[in-house]
C-alpha positions as CSV (number, residue, x, y, z in Angstrom):
1,M,27.7,96.6,-45.0
2,V,26.2,98.7,-47.6
3,D,28.6,100.1,-50.1
4,K,28.3,103.2,-52.4
5,N,25.9,101.8,-55.0
6,G,23.3,100.3,-52.3
7,K,24.2,96.9,-52.3
8,L,24.6,95.0,-49.4
9,F,27.7,92.8,-48.7
10,G,28.6,94.7,-51.8
11,K,26.7,91.6,-54.0
12,I,22.6,92.3,-53.4
13,N,20.6,95.5,-53.5
14,L,19.4,96.4,-50.5
15,I,15.9,97.0,-51.7
16,D,15.7,93.5,-53.5
17,F,16.9,92.2,-50.2
18,I,14.1,94.3,-48.5
19,I,11.4,92.7,-51.1
20,V,12.7,89.1,-50.5
21,L,12.3,89.4,-47.0
22,I,8.8,90.7,-47.0
23,L,7.9,88.0,-49.8
24,I,9.4,85.7,-47.4
25,A,7.0,86.8,-44.5
26,L,4.3,87.0,-46.4
27,V,4.7,83.4,-47.5
28,A,5.3,82.1,-43.8
29,F,2.2,84.4,-42.9
30,V,0.2,82.4,-45.2
31,V,1.0,79.1,-44.1
32,F,0.7,79.4,-40.5
33,K,-2.6,80.9,-40.9
34,F,-4.5,79.0,-43.5
35,I,-2.5,75.7,-44.1
36,G,-1.0,75.2,-40.6
37,R,-4.4,74.6,-39.0
38,N,-5.6,70.9,-38.7
39,D,-9.2,70.6,-37.5
40,N,-8.7,67.0,-36.9
41,D,-6.5,67.9,-33.4
42,T,-10.1,69.4,-31.8
43,A,-11.7,67.5,-29.2
44,L,-14.6,65.8,-29.7
45,T,-17.0,65.5,-26.8
46,Q,-20.3,63.4,-26.3
47,V,-23.5,65.6,-27.2
48,R,-27.1,65.1,-27.1
49,M,-28.9,66.9,-29.6
50,S,-32.6,67.5,-29.1
51,F,-34.9,68.3,-31.8
52,Y,-38.5,69.1,-32.0
53,S,-41.4,69.3,-34.9
54,D,-45.0,70.8,-34.2
55,E,-46.4,68.5,-36.8
56,V,-45.1,65.5,-38.8
57,P,-47.5,62.6,-40.9
58,E,-48.2,59.9,-38.4
59,F,-46.6,57.2,-40.7
60,V,-43.0,59.0,-41.0
61,V,-43.5,59.0,-37.0
62,D,-43.9,55.3,-37.6
63,A,-41.0,54.5,-40.1
64,L,-38.6,55.8,-36.9
65,E,-36.4,53.5,-34.9
66,E,-34.3,54.1,-32.0
67,G,-30.5,53.2,-32.9
68,T,-30.5,54.2,-36.6
69,S,-28.5,56.9,-37.9
70,V,-29.3,60.9,-38.4
71,L,-27.8,62.2,-41.3
72,D,-28.5,66.4,-41.9
73,S,-29.8,65.9,-45.3
74,G,-28.8,69.6,-46.5
75,E,-25.1,69.7,-45.8
76,D,-24.9,65.7,-46.4
77,V,-23.4,65.5,-42.6
78,T,-24.1,62.3,-40.6
79,L,-25.3,63.5,-37.2
80,G,-25.0,60.8,-35.0
81,T,-27.4,57.9,-33.7
82,L,-31.2,58.1,-32.8
83,E,-31.5,57.4,-29.0
84,S,-34.8,57.9,-28.3
85,F,-38.0,59.8,-29.6
86,K,-41.6,60.7,-28.3
87,S,-44.7,61.6,-30.6
88,G,-47.6,63.8,-28.9
89,A,-50.6,65.8,-30.1
90,P,-49.8,68.1,-33.1
91,L,-49.3,71.6,-32.9
92,G,-50.7,73.9,-35.5
93,F,-52.2,77.2,-35.6
94,E,-54.5,78.7,-38.5
95,T,-56.3,81.8,-38.7
96,D,-60.6,82.1,-38.7
97,T,-62.4,84.2,-40.2
98,D,-62.5,87.3,-37.6
99,G,-58.5,86.8,-38.2
100,E,-57.9,85.4,-34.6
101,I,-55.0,82.6,-34.8
102,K,-56.5,79.4,-33.0
103,A,-54.7,76.2,-32.2
104,V,-56.1,73.5,-33.9
105,T,-55.2,69.7,-34.4
106,R,-54.5,68.3,-37.6
107,K,-55.8,64.6,-38.3
108,G,-53.2,61.9,-39.3
109,Y,-50.4,64.5,-38.1
110,K,-48.1,64.2,-34.3
111,S,-45.7,66.7,-32.7
112,L,-42.2,64.8,-32.4
113,S,-39.1,64.9,-30.1
114,L,-35.9,63.5,-30.8
115,N,-32.9,62.7,-29.2
116,V,-29.7,62.4,-31.1
117,L,-25.9,61.4,-29.6
118,A,-23.6,62.6,-31.8
119,N,-19.9,63.6,-31.5
120,A,-19.1,67.1,-31.8
121,E,-16.8,69.9,-31.0
122,M,-18.3,72.5,-28.4
123,T,-18.1,76.1,-29.3
124,E,-19.6,79.1,-27.8
125,H,-22.2,79.1,-30.5
126,G,-23.1,75.5,-30.7
127,V,-21.7,72.7,-31.9
128,K,-19.7,71.8,-35.3
129,I,-20.1,68.0,-36.6
130,G,-18.5,67.7,-40.2
131,G,-17.6,71.1,-39.9
132,V,-20.8,72.4,-39.5
133,L,-21.9,74.6,-37.1
134,Y,-25.4,74.0,-34.9
135,G,-27.0,75.8,-32.6
136,V,-30.6,76.1,-30.7
137,G,-33.1,77.1,-33.3
138,H,-31.3,75.7,-35.9
139,T,-33.6,74.2,-39.0
140,L,-32.7,71.4,-41.2
141,T,-34.2,68.4,-43.2
142,I,-33.2,65.4,-41.6
143,Y,-33.4,61.6,-42.1
144,A,-33.6,59.4,-39.2
145,G,-33.2,56.1,-40.7
146,K,-35.8,56.3,-43.8
147,A,-37.7,58.8,-41.9
148,K,-37.5,62.1,-43.7
149,I,-38.6,65.2,-41.1
150,Y,-38.3,68.8,-41.5
151,I,-37.3,70.0,-37.7
152,K,-35.4,72.4,-35.4
153,V,-32.4,71.9,-32.8
154,S,-34.1,72.4,-29.1
155,A,-31.3,71.7,-27.2
156,I,-27.4,70.8,-27.0
157,Q,-26.1,69.5,-23.8
158,P,-23.1,67.2,-23.3
159,V,-23.1,63.7,-22.3
160,A,-22.0,63.2,-18.4
């Protein structure tokens, strides 16, 4: 196989042949690792994402409408559709003159809970929508219809 000049089958240098094999293996690895992935094949599950905010101006709550689309403004990802929302007394805190933290109610504000129906890829760390990972506690700014809200993810549940 290898002659006295170090050529394989008398035609190619053995070291050159090994280098070519290593390069072919490297190219195959890169193709399968990065290009061979197809994220479109992942199974999407309908989930209910719940959001909560302590204080939202009343005029923002008044602008909400069920059935409107919900957009993550920071990532420009449409999350889903606003299924329902509920407002309540705002939950605010301030420090008094003695340094004590006390609950306060700000006039013109409400607390807000939203439920959004979304199609997402379930992961061990939350859900992926549009390639963005969302987990409980995730803070983001959303548009729900015409309303812009700074809010946190409070729960993620698959819809049965």
